[in-house]
MIKOLLO-564574 format. One record per residue: residue number from 1; x, y, z of N, C-alpha, C in turn. Coordinates in Angstrom, 1 decimal, padded with zeros to 4 digits. Layout:
# residues N
resi,nc1,nc2,nc3,cac1,cac2,cac3,cc1,cc2,cc3
NUM,X,Y,Z,X,Y,Z,X,Y,Z
...
END
This chain:
# residues 74
resi,nc1,nc2,nc3,cac1,cac2,cac3,cc1,cc2,cc3
1,-004.9,017.8,-003.7,-004.5,016.3,-004.6,-005.2,015.9,-005.0
2,-006.5,016.3,-004.5,-007.5,015.9,-006.1,-007.5,015.9,-007.2
3,-006.7,017.1,-007.8,-006.6,018.3,-008.8,-005.8,016.8,-009.2
4,-005.2,016.4,-008.8,-004.6,015.0,-009.6,-004.9,014.1,-010.0
5,-005.8,013.5,-009.1,-006.4,012.3,-009.3,-007.3,012.5,-010.6
6,-008.1,013.3,-010.2,-009.2,013.9,-011.1,-008.4,014.0,-012.8
7,-006.8,015.1,-012.8,-006.2,014.9,-014.2,-005.6,012.6,-014.7
8,-004.7,012.4,-013.8,-005.0,010.6,-013.3,-006.7,009.9,-014.2
9,-007.2,009.9,-013.9,-008.3,009.5,-014.2,-008.6,010.0,-015.9
10,-008.7,011.3,-016.3,-009.3,011.7,-017.4,-007.7,010.9,-018.1
11,-006.9,011.2,-017.5,-005.9,010.9,-018.7,-006.3,008.8,-018.8
12,-006.9,008.3,-018.2,-007.3,007.1,-018.6,-008.4,006.8,-019.2
13,-009.0,007.9,-018.9,-010.2,007.5,-019.4,-011.3,007.3,-018.3
14,-010.6,007.0,-017.4,-011.7,006.3,-016.3,-013.1,006.7,-016.4
15,-014.1,006.1,-015.8,-015.3,005.8,-016.1,-016.2,006.0,-014.6
16,-015.5,004.9,-013.9,-016.4,005.6,-012.6,-015.1,004.9,-011.8
17,-014.7,005.7,-009.9,-014.3,005.4,-009.2,-014.7,004.3,-007.6
18,-014.3,003.5,-007.3,-014.8,003.1,-006.1,-013.3,002.7,-005.3
19,-013.8,002.6,-003.8,-012.8,002.1,-002.7,-012.1,000.5,-003.4
20,-011.1,000.7,-002.6,-010.9,-000.9,-002.9,-010.2,-001.6,-001.4
21,-010.8,-002.2,-000.9,-010.5,-002.8,000.9,-009.3,-004.0,000.5
22,-008.9,-003.7,000.8,-008.1,-005.0,000.9,-006.9,-005.0,002.2
23,-006.9,-006.3,002.7,-006.0,-006.7,003.9,-004.7,-007.1,003.9
24,-003.8,-007.0,004.6,-003.1,-008.1,004.7,-003.0,-009.4,004.7
25,-001.7,-010.2,003.8,-001.8,-011.4,003.4,-000.5,-011.8,002.8
26,000.0,-013.3,003.4,001.1,-013.5,002.9,001.2,-015.3,002.4
27,001.8,-015.2,000.9,001.9,-016.4,000.9,003.3,-016.9,001.0
28,004.0,-018.2,000.8,005.3,-018.4,000.5,005.6,-019.3,-000.4
29,006.4,-019.2,-002.2,006.4,-020.3,-003.2,008.0,-020.6,-003.4
30,008.7,-021.5,-003.3,009.5,-021.8,-003.4,010.9,-021.2,-002.6
31,010.5,-020.8,-001.1,010.6,-019.9,-000.7,011.0,-018.3,-000.6
32,009.6,-018.0,-001.4,009.9,-016.2,-002.0,008.5,-016.4,-001.3
33,008.8,-014.9,-000.4,007.3,-014.8,-000.4,006.4,-013.8,-000.6
34,005.5,-013.2,-000.7,004.7,-012.9,-001.5,003.0,-012.0,-000.7
35,002.6,-011.6,-001.2,001.5,-010.5,-000.6,001.8,-009.6,-000.4
36,000.4,-009.0,000.4,000.7,-007.6,000.8,000.9,-007.7,002.7
37,002.6,-007.6,002.5,002.8,-007.8,004.5,003.3,-006.4,004.9
38,003.2,-006.6,006.3,002.5,-005.6,007.2,004.4,-005.5,008.0
39,005.2,-005.0,007.4,006.3,-004.8,008.3,006.6,-005.0,009.6
40,007.5,-005.1,010.2,007.6,-005.0,012.0,007.8,-004.1,012.7
41,007.2,-004.2,013.9,007.2,-002.8,014.3,009.1,-002.6,015.0
42,009.8,-001.8,015.2,011.6,-001.5,015.4,011.0,-001.3,016.5
43,012.2,-002.2,017.2,012.4,-002.2,018.6,011.9,-000.8,019.3
44,011.4,-000.6,020.1,011.6,000.8,020.4,010.5,002.3,020.4
45,010.0,001.3,019.4,009.0,002.3,018.8,007.5,002.2,018.9
46,006.8,003.2,018.8,005.3,003.7,020.2,004.7,002.3,019.0
47,004.2,002.0,019.5,002.6,001.0,018.6,001.9,001.8,017.8
48,001.7,002.7,018.6,001.0,004.5,017.9,001.4,005.0,016.2
49,002.9,004.7,016.3,003.1,004.5,014.7,003.0,004.3,013.9
50,003.2,004.9,013.2,003.1,004.3,011.3,003.4,003.2,010.9
51,002.8,002.7,010.4,002.3,000.8,009.8,003.1,000.9,009.3
52,003.5,000.6,008.4,004.1,000.4,007.1,003.6,-001.4,006.5
53,002.8,-001.2,005.1,002.8,-002.9,004.4,003.5,-002.4,003.4
54,004.5,-003.2,002.6,005.0,-003.8,001.2,004.2,-005.1,000.8
55,004.2,-004.5,-000.6,003.8,-004.8,-002.1,005.2,-006.1,-002.0
56,005.4,-007.7,-001.7,005.9,-008.6,-002.1,005.6,-009.5,-002.8
57,007.0,-010.3,-003.7,008.6,-009.8,-003.5,009.0,-008.6,-003.9
58,009.9,-008.4,-003.4,010.8,-007.0,-004.1,011.0,-005.7,-003.1
59,009.8,-005.6,-002.6,010.3,-004.6,-000.7,010.1,-003.4,-002.1
60,009.4,-002.9,-003.5,009.8,-002.1,-003.8,008.9,-001.0,-004.2
61,007.4,-001.7,-003.1,006.3,-000.6,-002.8,006.2,-000.5,-002.2
62,005.9,000.2,-000.9,005.3,000.6,-000.3,004.5,001.5,000.1
63,003.1,000.8,001.2,001.9,001.9,000.9,002.2,002.4,003.0
64,001.7,003.5,003.5,001.5,003.6,004.7,000.6,005.0,004.6
65,-000.1,004.8,006.2,-001.4,005.8,006.4,-000.6,007.1,006.2
66,-001.4,007.7,006.4,-003.1,007.7,006.5,-003.2,007.3,005.6
67,-004.4,006.1,005.7,-004.8,005.2,004.7,-006.0,005.3,003.8
68,-006.7,006.8,004.4,-007.4,007.3,003.6,-007.4,008.0,002.5
69,-005.6,007.7,002.6,-005.0,008.9,001.3,-004.1,008.1,000.5
70,-004.4,006.8,-000.4,-003.0,006.2,-000.5,-002.6,006.2,-001.0
71,-001.5,006.5,000.5,-000.1,006.7,000.6,000.7,005.6,-000.6
72,001.6,005.7,-001.0,002.8,004.9,-001.5,003.8,005.1,-001.7
73,004.9,004.9,-001.8,006.5,005.0,-002.7,006.5,003.4,-003.3
74,007.4,003.8,-004.8,008.2,002.6,-005.1,009.8,002.8,-005.5
END
């Protein structure tokens, strides 16, 4: 994984990298929800199971743990 990150950093000529901390948020405008929104746990799921967060609107970008690895799907 580290090799891929280094390759991508070279590709964009990155000068430095740093952690970015975010927390879930949600705002509504004209009936649409925007934000980094945690998905509600499905019934019967254990609270220690994976927590998912969607970048909204659109639900086309999802982030999930382990959070230290910056996992996402689009």
